[in-house]
mmCIF file as gemmi writes it, N, C-alpha and C atoms, coordinates in Angstrom:
data_model
loop_
_atom_site.group_PDB
_atom_site.id
_atom_site.type_symbol
_atom_site.label_atom_id
_atom_site.label_alt_id
_atom_site.label_comp_id
_atom_site.label_asym_id
_atom_site.label_entity_id
_atom_site.label_seq_id
_atom_site.pdbx_PDB_ins_code
_atom_site.Cartn_x
_atom_site.Cartn_y
_atom_site.Cartn_z
_atom_site.occupancy
_atom_site.B_iso_or_equiv
_atom_site.pdbx_formal_charge
_atom_site.auth_seq_id
_atom_site.auth_asym_id
_atom_site.pdbx_PDB_model_num
ATOM 1 N N . MET Axp A 1 ? 0.841 -1.177 0 1 0 ? 1 A 1
ATOM 2 C CA . MET Axp A 1 ? 0 0 0 1 0 ? 1 A 1
ATOM 3 C C . MET Axp A 1 ? 0.887 1.24 0 1 0 ? 1 A 1
ATOM 4 N N . LEU Axp A 2 ? 0.506 2.217 -0.762 1 0 ? 2 A 1
ATOM 5 C CA . LEU Axp A 2 ? 1.203 3.492 -0.82 1 0 ? 2 A 1
ATOM 6 C C . LEU Axp A 2 ? 0.88 4.292 0.441 1 0 ? 2 A 1
ATOM 7 N N . MET Axp A 3 ? 1.908 4.814 1.105 1 0 ? 3 A 1
ATOM 8 C CA . MET Axp A 3 ? 1.696 5.563 2.347 1 0 ? 3 A 1
ATOM 9 C C . MET Axp A 3 ? 2.099 7.025 2.155 1 0 ? 3 A 1
ATOM 10 N N . ALA Axp A 4 ? 1.354 7.914 2.756 1 0 ? 4 A 1
ATOM 11 C CA . ALA Axp A 4 ? 1.645 9.343 2.684 1 0 ? 4 A 1
ATOM 12 C C . ALA Axp A 4 ? 2.9 9.67 3.485 1 0 ? 4 A 1
ATOM 13 N N . HIS Axp A 5 ? 3.598 10.694 3.06 1 0 ? 5 A 1
ATOM 14 C CA . HIS Axp A 5 ? 4.789 11.168 3.764 1 0 ? 5 A 1
ATOM 15 C C . HIS Axp A 5 ? 4.366 11.7 5.138 1 0 ? 5 A 1
ATOM 16 N N . PRO Axp A 6 ? 5.197 11.48 6.162 1 0 ? 6 A 1
ATOM 17 C CA . PRO Axp A 6 ? 4.844 11.963 7.51 1 0 ? 6 A 1
ATOM 18 C C . PRO Axp A 6 ? 4.544 13.465 7.569 1 0 ? 6 A 1
ATOM 19 N N . ALA Axp A 7 ? 5.223 14.261 6.752 1 0 ? 7 A 1
ATOM 20 C CA . ALA Axp A 7 ? 4.959 15.706 6.76 1 0 ? 7 A 1
ATOM 21 C C . ALA Axp A 7 ? 3.536 16.001 6.277 1 0 ? 7 A 1
ATOM 22 N N . VAL Axp A 8 ? 3.076 15.25 5.298 1 0 ? 8 A 1
ATOM 23 C CA . VAL Axp A 8 ? 1.712 15.415 4.794 1 0 ? 8 A 1
ATOM 24 C C . VAL Axp A 8 ? 0.718 14.979 5.871 1 0 ? 8 A 1
ATOM 25 N N . LEU Axp A 9 ? 1.001 13.86 6.502 1 0 ? 9 A 1
ATOM 26 C CA . LEU Axp A 9 ? 0.124 13.38 7.565 1 0 ? 9 A 1
ATOM 27 C C . LEU Axp A 9 ? 0.044 14.391 8.708 1 0 ? 9 A 1
ATOM 28 N N . LEU Axp A 10 ? 1.167 14.985 9.055 1 0 ? 10 A 1
ATOM 29 C CA . LEU Axp A 10 ? 1.175 15.984 10.126 1 0 ? 10 A 1
ATOM 30 C C . LEU Axp A 10 ? 0.26 17.152 9.78 1 0 ? 10 A 1
ATOM 31 N N . GLU Axp A 11 ? 0.346 17.641 8.559 1 0 ? 11 A 1
ATOM 32 C CA . GLU Axp A 11 ? -0.51 18.757 8.137 1 0 ? 11 A 1
ATOM 33 C C . GLU Axp A 11 ? -1.985 18.372 8.204 1 0 ? 11 A 1
ATOM 34 N N . LEU Axp A 12 ? -2.306 17.176 7.736 1 0 ? 12 A 1
ATOM 35 C CA . LEU Axp A 12 ? -3.695 16.714 7.765 1 0 ? 12 A 1
ATOM 36 C C . LEU Axp A 12 ? -4.216 16.6 9.195 1 0 ? 12 A 1
ATOM 37 N N . VAL Axp A 13 ? -3.423 16.009 10.069 1 0 ? 13 A 1
ATOM 38 C CA . VAL Axp A 13 ? -3.828 15.843 11.467 1 0 ? 13 A 1
ATOM 39 C C . VAL Axp A 13 ? -4.002 17.201 12.141 1 0 ? 13 A 1
ATOM 40 N N . GLU Axp A 14 ? -3.054 18.092 11.951 1 0 ? 14 A 1
ATOM 41 C CA . GLU Axp A 14 ? -3.139 19.413 12.586 1 0 ? 14 A 1
ATOM 42 C C . GLU Axp A 14 ? -4.356 20.191 12.096 1 0 ? 14 A 1
ATOM 43 N N . GLU Axp A 15 ? -4.616 20.148 10.786 1 0 ? 15 A 1
ATOM 44 C CA . GLU Axp A 15 ? -5.78 20.866 10.262 1 0 ? 15 A 1
ATOM 45 C C . GLU Axp A 15 ? -7.075 20.249 10.787 1 0 ? 15 A 1
ATOM 46 N N . TYR Axp A 16 ? -7.153 18.92 10.804 1 0 ? 16 A 1
ATOM 47 C CA . TYR Axp A 16 ? -8.358 18.256 11.303 1 0 ? 16 A 1
ATOM 48 C C . TYR Axp A 16 ? -8.607 18.632 12.764 1 0 ? 16 A 1
ATOM 49 N N . GLU Axp A 17 ? -7.576 18.592 13.584 1 0 ? 17 A 1
ATOM 50 C CA . GLU Axp A 17 ? -7.731 18.914 15.002 1 0 ? 17 A 1
ATOM 51 C C . GLU Axp A 17 ? -8.151 20.366 15.206 1 0 ? 17 A 1
ATOM 52 N N . ALA Axp A 18 ? -7.582 21.282 14.427 1 0 ? 18 A 1
ATOM 53 C CA . ALA Axp A 18 ? -7.951 22.694 14.534 1 0 ? 18 A 1
ATOM 54 C C . ALA Axp A 18 ? -9.414 22.897 14.138 1 0 ? 18 A 1
ATOM 55 N N . LEU Axp A 19 ? -9.824 22.24 13.063 1 0 ? 19 A 1
ATOM 56 C CA . LEU Axp A 19 ? -11.212 22.362 12.627 1 0 ? 19 A 1
ATOM 57 C C . LEU Axp A 19 ? -12.175 21.705 13.604 1 0 ? 19 A 1
ATOM 58 N N . GLU Axp A 20 ? -11.736 20.65 14.246 1 0 ? 20 A 1
ATOM 59 C CA . GLU Axp A 20 ? -12.568 19.988 15.252 1 0 ? 20 A 1
ATOM 60 C C . GLU Axp A 20 ? -12.893 20.964 16.391 1 0 ? 20 A 1
ATOM 61 N N . LEU Axp A 21 ? -11.909 21.714 16.828 1 0 ? 21 A 1
ATOM 62 C CA . LEU Axp A 21 ? -12.131 22.719 17.871 1 0 ? 21 A 1
ATOM 63 C C . LEU Axp A 21 ? -13.046 23.835 17.37 1 0 ? 21 A 1
ATOM 64 N N . LEU Axp A 22 ? -12.776 24.29 16.149 1 0 ? 22 A 1
ATOM 65 C CA . LEU Axp A 22 ? -13.591 25.354 15.568 1 0 ? 22 A 1
ATOM 66 C C . LEU Axp A 22 ? -15.038 24.904 15.421 1 0 ? 22 A 1
ATOM 67 N N . HIS Axp A 23 ? -15.246 23.681 14.968 1 0 ? 23 A 1
ATOM 68 C CA . HIS Axp A 23 ? -16.601 23.164 14.798 1 0 ? 23 A 1
ATOM 69 C C . HIS Axp A 23 ? -17.308 23.045 16.143 1 0 ? 23 A 1
ATOM 70 N N . ALA Axp A 24 ? -16.577 22.637 17.165 1 0 ? 24 A 1
ATOM 71 C CA . ALA Axp A 24 ? -17.169 22.525 18.5 1 0 ? 24 A 1
ATOM 72 C C . ALA Axp A 24 ? -17.638 23.891 19.001 1 0 ? 24 A 1
ATOM 73 N N . ARG Axp A 25 ? -16.919 24.933 18.63 1 0 ? 25 A 1
ATOM 74 C CA . ARG Axp A 25 ? -17.276 26.285 19.081 1 0 ? 25 A 1
ATOM 75 C C . ARG Axp A 25 ? -18.372 26.914 18.231 1 0 ? 25 A 1
ATOM 76 N N . GLN Axp A 26 ? -18.275 26.707 16.899 1 0 ? 26 A 1
ATOM 77 C CA . GLN Axp A 26 ? -19.171 27.433 15.994 1 0 ? 26 A 1
ATOM 78 C C . GLN Axp A 26 ? -20.222 26.563 15.329 1 0 ? 26 A 1
ATOM 79 N N . GLY Axp A 27 ? -19.905 25.302 15.067 1 0 ? 27 A 1
ATOM 80 C CA . GLY Axp A 27 ? -20.857 24.396 14.437 1 0 ? 27 A 1
ATOM 81 C C . GLY Axp A 27 ? -21.238 24.744 13.011 1 0 ? 27 A 1
ATOM 82 N N . LYS Axp A 28 ? -20.362 25.436 12.291 1 0 ? 28 A 1
ATOM 83 C CA . LYS Axp A 28 ? -20.685 25.849 10.927 1 0 ? 28 A 1
ATOM 84 C C . LYS Axp A 28 ? -20.597 24.678 9.952 1 0 ? 28 A 1
ATOM 85 N N . ALA Axp A 29 ? -21.51 24.684 8.985 1 0 ? 29 A 1
ATOM 86 C CA . ALA Axp A 29 ? -21.591 23.603 8.001 1 0 ? 29 A 1
ATOM 87 C C . ALA Axp A 29 ? -20.327 23.514 7.146 1 0 ? 29 A 1
ATOM 88 N N . GLU Axp A 30 ? -19.746 24.64 6.774 1 0 ? 30 A 1
ATOM 89 C CA . GLU Axp A 30 ? -18.546 24.599 5.92 1 0 ? 30 A 1
ATOM 90 C C . GLU Axp A 30 ? -17.344 24.011 6.653 1 0 ? 30 A 1
ATOM 91 N N . VAL Axp A 31 ? -17.296 24.221 7.957 1 0 ? 31 A 1
ATOM 92 C CA . VAL Axp A 31 ? -16.228 23.611 8.756 1 0 ? 31 A 1
ATOM 93 C C . VAL Axp A 31 ? -16.433 22.103 8.797 1 0 ? 31 A 1
ATOM 94 N N . ARG Axp A 32 ? -17.662 21.683 8.987 1 0 ? 32 A 1
ATOM 95 C CA . ARG Axp A 32 ? -17.972 20.245 9.014 1 0 ? 32 A 1
ATOM 96 C C . ARG Axp A 32 ? -17.645 19.577 7.676 1 0 ? 32 A 1
ATOM 97 N N . ARG Axp A 33 ? -17.96 20.257 6.574 1 0 ? 33 A 1
ATOM 98 C CA . ARG Axp A 33 ? -17.644 19.698 5.254 1 0 ? 33 A 1
ATOM 99 C C . ARG Axp A 33 ? -16.142 19.541 5.061 1 0 ? 33 A 1
ATOM 100 N N . ARG Axp A 34 ? -15.373 20.528 5.501 1 0 ? 34 A 1
ATOM 101 C CA . ARG Axp A 34 ? -13.907 20.432 5.374 1 0 ? 34 A 1
ATOM 102 C C . ARG Axp A 34 ? -13.382 19.3 6.246 1 0 ? 34 A 1
ATOM 103 N N . MET Axp A 35 ? -13.955 19.129 7.435 1 0 ? 35 A 1
ATOM 104 C CA . MET Axp A 35 ? -13.562 18.017 8.302 1 0 ? 35 A 1
ATOM 105 C C . MET Axp A 35 ? -13.847 16.678 7.626 1 0 ? 35 A 1
ATOM 106 N N . GLU Axp A 36 ? -14.988 16.576 6.95 1 0 ? 36 A 1
ATOM 107 C CA . GLU Axp A 36 ? -15.32 15.346 6.24 1 0 ? 36 A 1
ATOM 108 C C . GLU Axp A 36 ? -14.333 15.074 5.111 1 0 ? 36 A 1
ATOM 109 N N . ASP Axp A 37 ? -13.94 16.13 4.393 1 0 ? 37 A 1
ATOM 110 C CA . ASP Axp A 37 ? -12.93 15.983 3.337 1 0 ? 37 A 1
ATOM 111 C C . ASP Axp A 37 ? -11.599 15.511 3.915 1 0 ? 37 A 1
ATOM 112 N N . LEU Axp A 38 ? -11.197 16.11 5.019 1 0 ? 38 A 1
ATOM 113 C CA . LEU Axp A 38 ? -9.945 15.722 5.663 1 0 ? 38 A 1
ATOM 114 C C . LEU Axp A 38 ? -10.016 14.295 6.203 1 0 ? 38 A 1
ATOM 115 N N . ALA Axp A 39 ? -11.163 13.936 6.766 1 0 ? 39 A 1
ATOM 116 C CA . ALA Axp A 39 ? -11.333 12.575 7.278 1 0 ? 39 A 1
ATOM 117 C C . ALA Axp A 39 ? -11.174 11.565 6.151 1 0 ? 39 A 1
ATOM 118 N N . TYR Axp A 40 ? -11.78 11.847 5.008 1 0 ? 40 A 1
ATOM 119 C CA . TYR Axp A 40 ? -11.656 10.955 3.858 1 0 ? 40 A 1
ATOM 120 C C . TYR Axp A 40 ? -10.19 10.845 3.424 1 0 ? 40 A 1
ATOM 121 N N . THR Axp A 41 ? -9.515 11.982 3.316 1 0 ? 41 A 1
ATOM 122 C CA . THR Axp A 41 ? -8.111 11.99 2.899 1 0 ? 41 A 1
ATOM 123 C C . THR Axp A 41 ? -7.244 11.234 3.89 1 0 ? 41 A 1
ATOM 124 N N . LEU Axp A 42 ? -7.487 11.415 5.173 1 0 ? 42 A 1
ATOM 125 C CA . LEU Axp A 42 ? -6.739 10.688 6.195 1 0 ? 42 A 1
ATOM 126 C C . LEU Axp A 42 ? -6.983 9.183 6.091 1 0 ? 42 A 1
ATOM 127 N N . CYS Axp A 43 ? -8.221 8.798 5.867 1 0 ? 43 A 1
ATOM 128 C CA . CYS Axp A 43 ? -8.533 7.366 5.74 1 0 ? 43 A 1
ATOM 129 C C . CYS Axp A 43 ? -7.827 6.759 4.53 1 0 ? 43 A 1
ATOM 130 N N . VAL Axp A 44 ? -7.881 7.436 3.409 1 0 ? 44 A 1
ATOM 131 C CA . VAL Axp A 44 ? -7.213 6.941 2.207 1 0 ? 44 A 1
ATOM 132 C C . VAL Axp A 44 ? -5.704 6.89 2.425 1 0 ? 44 A 1
ATOM 133 N N . SER Axp A 45 ? -5.171 7.919 3.071 1 0 ? 45 A 1
ATOM 134 C CA . SER Axp A 45 ? -3.718 8.022 3.286 1 0 ? 45 A 1
ATOM 135 C C . SER Axp A 45 ? -3.179 6.987 4.259 1 0 ? 45 A 1
ATOM 136 N N . THR Axp A 46 ? -4.041 6.479 5.128 1 0 ? 46 A 1
ATOM 137 C CA . THR Axp A 46 ? -3.584 5.539 6.152 1 0 ? 46 A 1
ATOM 138 C C . THR Axp A 46 ? -4.144 4.13 5.97 1 0 ? 46 A 1
ATOM 139 N N . GLY Axp A 47 ? -5.004 3.946 4.986 1 0 ? 47 A 1
ATOM 140 C CA . GLY Axp A 47 ? -5.578 2.627 4.758 1 0 ? 47 A 1
ATOM 141 C C . GLY Axp A 47 ? -6.581 2.216 5.812 1 0 ? 47 A 1
ATOM 142 N N . THR Axp A 48 ? -7.291 3.172 6.369 1 0 ? 48 A 1
ATOM 143 C CA . THR Axp A 48 ? -8.279 2.897 7.412 1 0 ? 48 A 1
ATOM 144 C C . THR Axp A 48 ? -9.669 3.257 6.906 1 0 ? 48 A 1
ATOM 145 N N . ARG Axp A 49 ? -10.685 2.991 7.744 1 0 ? 49 A 1
ATOM 146 C CA . ARG Axp A 49 ? -12.065 3.229 7.314 1 0 ? 49 A 1
ATOM 147 C C . ARG Axp A 49 ? -12.818 4.246 8.167 1 0 ? 49 A 1
ATOM 148 N N . ASP Axp A 50 ? -12.248 4.672 9.268 1 0 ? 50 A 1
ATOM 149 C CA . ASP Axp A 50 ? -12.92 5.715 10.054 1 0 ? 50 A 1
ATOM 150 C C . ASP Axp A 50 ? -11.87 6.709 10.548 1 0 ? 50 A 1
ATOM 151 N N . VAL Axp A 51 ? -12.338 7.9 10.842 1 0 ? 51 A 1
ATOM 152 C CA . VAL Axp A 51 ? -11.42 8.99 11.138 1 0 ? 51 A 1
ATOM 153 C C . VAL Axp A 51 ? -10.615 8.75 12.417 1 0 ? 51 A 1
ATOM 154 N N . ASP Axp A 52 ? -11.196 8.117 13.418 1 0 ? 52 A 1
ATOM 155 C CA . ASP Axp A 52 ? -10.447 7.861 14.651 1 0 ? 52 A 1
ATOM 156 C C . ASP Axp A 52 ? -9.27 6.925 14.395 1 0 ? 52 A 1
ATOM 157 N N . ALA Axp A 53 ? -9.516 5.881 13.628 1 0 ? 53 A 1
ATOM 158 C CA . ALA Axp A 53 ? -8.434 4.961 13.271 1 0 ? 53 A 1
ATOM 159 C C . ALA Axp A 53 ? -7.406 5.658 12.383 1 0 ? 53 A 1
ATOM 160 N N . ALA Axp A 54 ? -7.882 6.505 11.482 1 0 ? 54 A 1
ATOM 161 C CA . ALA Axp A 54 ? -6.971 7.236 10.592 1 0 ? 54 A 1
ATOM 162 C C . ALA Axp A 54 ? -6.081 8.186 11.381 1 0 ? 54 A 1
ATOM 163 N N . LEU Axp A 55 ? -6.653 8.888 12.338 1 0 ? 55 A 1
ATOM 164 C CA . LEU Axp A 55 ? -5.86 9.8 13.163 1 0 ? 55 A 1
ATOM 165 C C . LEU Axp A 55 ? -4.816 9.034 13.973 1 0 ? 55 A 1
ATOM 166 N N . ALA Axp A 56 ? -5.221 7.906 14.54 1 0 ? 56 A 1
ATOM 167 C CA . ALA Axp A 56 ? -4.274 7.093 15.317 1 0 ? 56 A 1
ATOM 168 C C . ALA Axp A 56 ? -3.151 6.573 14.43 1 0 ? 56 A 1
ATOM 169 N N . ALA Axp A 57 ? -3.499 6.081 13.243 1 0 ? 57 A 1
ATOM 170 C CA . ALA Axp A 57 ? -2.485 5.57 12.321 1 0 ? 57 A 1
ATOM 171 C C . ALA Axp A 57 ? -1.55 6.678 11.856 1 0 ? 57 A 1
ATOM 172 N N . ALA Axp A 58 ? -2.111 7.846 11.566 1 0 ? 58 A 1
ATOM 173 C CA . ALA Axp A 58 ? -1.29 8.972 11.125 1 0 ? 58 A 1
ATOM 174 C C . ALA Axp A 58 ? -0.339 9.407 12.231 1 0 ? 58 A 1
ATOM 175 N N . ARG Axp A 59 ? -0.855 9.535 13.441 1 0 ? 59 A 1
ATOM 176 C CA . ARG Axp A 59 ? 0.003 9.94 14.57 1 0 ? 59 A 1
ATOM 177 C C . ARG Axp A 59 ? 1.119 8.927 14.807 1 0 ? 59 A 1
ATOM 178 N N . HIS Axp A 60 ? 0.815 7.665 14.59 1 0 ? 60 A 1
ATOM 179 C CA . HIS Axp A 60 ? 1.819 6.609 14.771 1 0 ? 60 A 1
ATOM 180 C C . HIS Axp A 60 ? 2.971 6.757 13.786 1 0 ? 60 A 1
ATOM 181 N N . ARG Axp A 61 ? 2.696 7.307 12.62 1 0 ? 61 A 1
ATOM 182 C CA . ARG Axp A 61 ? 3.723 7.463 11.595 1 0 ? 61 A 1
ATOM 183 C C . ARG Axp A 61 ? 4.485 8.779 11.711 1 0 ? 61 A 1
ATOM 184 N N . LEU Axp A 62 ? 4.095 9.648 12.613 1 0 ? 62 A 1
ATOM 185 C CA . LEU Axp A 62 ? 4.776 10.937 12.759 1 0 ? 62 A 1
ATOM 186 C C . LEU Axp A 62 ? 6.106 10.775 13.474 1 0 ? 62 A 1
ATOM 187 N N . PRO Axp A 63 ? 7.067 11.648 13.149 1 0 ? 63 A 1
ATOM 188 C CA . PRO Axp A 63 ? 8.351 11.591 13.847 1 0 ? 63 A 1
ATOM 189 C C . PRO Axp A 63 ? 8.155 11.728 15.356 1 0 ? 63 A 1
ATOM 190 N N . GLY Axp A 64 ? 8.868 10.907 16.099 1 0 ? 64 A 1
ATOM 191 C CA . GLY Axp A 64 ? 8.775 10.949 17.553 1 0 ? 64 A 1
ATOM 192 C C . GLY Axp A 64 ? 7.644 10.12 18.113 1 0 ? 64 A 1
ATOM 193 N N . ALA Axp A 65 ? 6.863 9.497 17.249 1 0 ? 65 A 1
ATOM 194 C CA . ALA Axp A 65 ? 5.761 8.658 17.732 1 0 ? 65 A 1
ATOM 195 C C . ALA Axp A 65 ? 6.326 7.393 18.341 1 0 ? 65 A 1
ATOM 196 N N . GLY Axp A 66 ? 5.622 6.883 19.278 1 0 ? 66 A 1
ATOM 197 C CA . GLY Axp A 66 ? 6.04 5.632 19.902 1 0 ? 66 A 1
ATOM 198 C C . GLY Axp A 66 ? 5.43 5.487 21.268 1 0 ? 66 A 1
ATOM 199 N N . VAL Axp A 67 ? 5.803 4.449 21.925 1 0 ? 67 A 1
ATOM 200 C CA . VAL Axp A 67 ? 5.294 4.186 23.262 1 0 ? 67 A 1
ATOM 201 C C . VAL Axp A 67 ? 5.943 5.163 24.232 1 0 ? 67 A 1
ATOM 202 N N . ARG Axp A 68 ? 5.142 5.821 25.022 1 0 ? 68 A 1
ATOM 203 C CA . ARG Axp A 68 ? 5.657 6.825 25.962 1 0 ? 68 A 1
ATOM 204 C C . ARG Axp A 68 ? 5.483 6.422 27.415 1 0 ? 68 A 1
ATOM 205 N N . ASP Axp A 69 ? 4.852 5.283 27.627 1 0 ? 69 A 1
ATOM 206 C CA . ASP Axp A 69 ? 4.567 4.904 29.012 1 0 ? 69 A 1
ATOM 207 C C . ASP Axp A 69 ? 5.519 3.846 29.537 1 0 ? 69 A 1
ATOM 208 N N . GLY Axp A 70 ? 6.516 3.463 28.75 1 0 ? 70 A 1
ATOM 209 C CA . GLY Axp A 70 ? 7.474 2.492 29.206 1 0 ? 70 A 1
ATOM 210 C C . GLY Axp A 70 ? 6.996 1.058 29.149 1 0 ? 70 A 1
ATOM 211 N N . SER Axp A 71 ? 5.845 0.804 28.516 1 0 ? 71 A 1
ATOM 212 C CA . SER Axp A 71 ? 5.281 -0.539 28.529 1 0 ? 71 A 1
ATOM 213 C C . SER Axp A 71 ? 6.109 -1.544 27.728 1 0 ? 71 A 1
ATOM 214 N N . LEU Axp A 72 ? 7.005 -1.077 26.878 1 0 ? 72 A 1
ATOM 215 C CA . LEU Axp A 72 ? 7.847 -1.991 26.116 1 0 ? 72 A 1
ATOM 216 C C . LEU Axp A 72 ? 9.199 -2.222 26.779 1 0 ? 72 A 1
ATOM 217 N N . LEU Axp A 73 ? 9.438 -1.575 27.902 1 0 ? 73 A 1
ATOM 218 C CA . LEU Axp A 73 ? 10.708 -1.75 28.609 1 0 ? 73 A 1
ATOM 219 C C . LEU Axp A 73 ? 10.683 -3.052 29.391 1 0 ? 73 A 1
ATOM 220 N N . ALA Axp A 74 ? 11.84 -3.703 29.42 1 0 ? 74 A 1
ATOM 221 C CA . ALA Axp A 74 ? 11.943 -4.966 30.163 1 0 ? 74 A 1
ATOM 222 C C . ALA Axp A 74 ? 11.746 -4.712 31.645 1 0 ? 74 A 1
ATOM 223 N N . GLY Axp A 75 ? 11.077 -5.64 32.3 1 0 ? 75 A 1
ATOM 224 C CA . GLY Axp A 75 ? 10.755 -5.475 33.717 1 0 ? 75 A 1
ATOM 225 C C . GLY Axp A 75 ? 11.815 -5.95 34.645 1 0 ? 75 A 1
């Protein structure tokens, strides 16, 4: 599967998150439509079927992503 460059994924995630906040405050239809467009692009870019999975997959591919709670460290 073809995967989007991490820089592209970062832009998509940041724009989606910003619009999510804006939509929560204003609830405008044009903001919702742009969010739907971004959700579709994120799903296609990550090979997922819903925006939550797409956001998680995109974040996983970003630089510095990884386990932060130490759960992979030997006990």
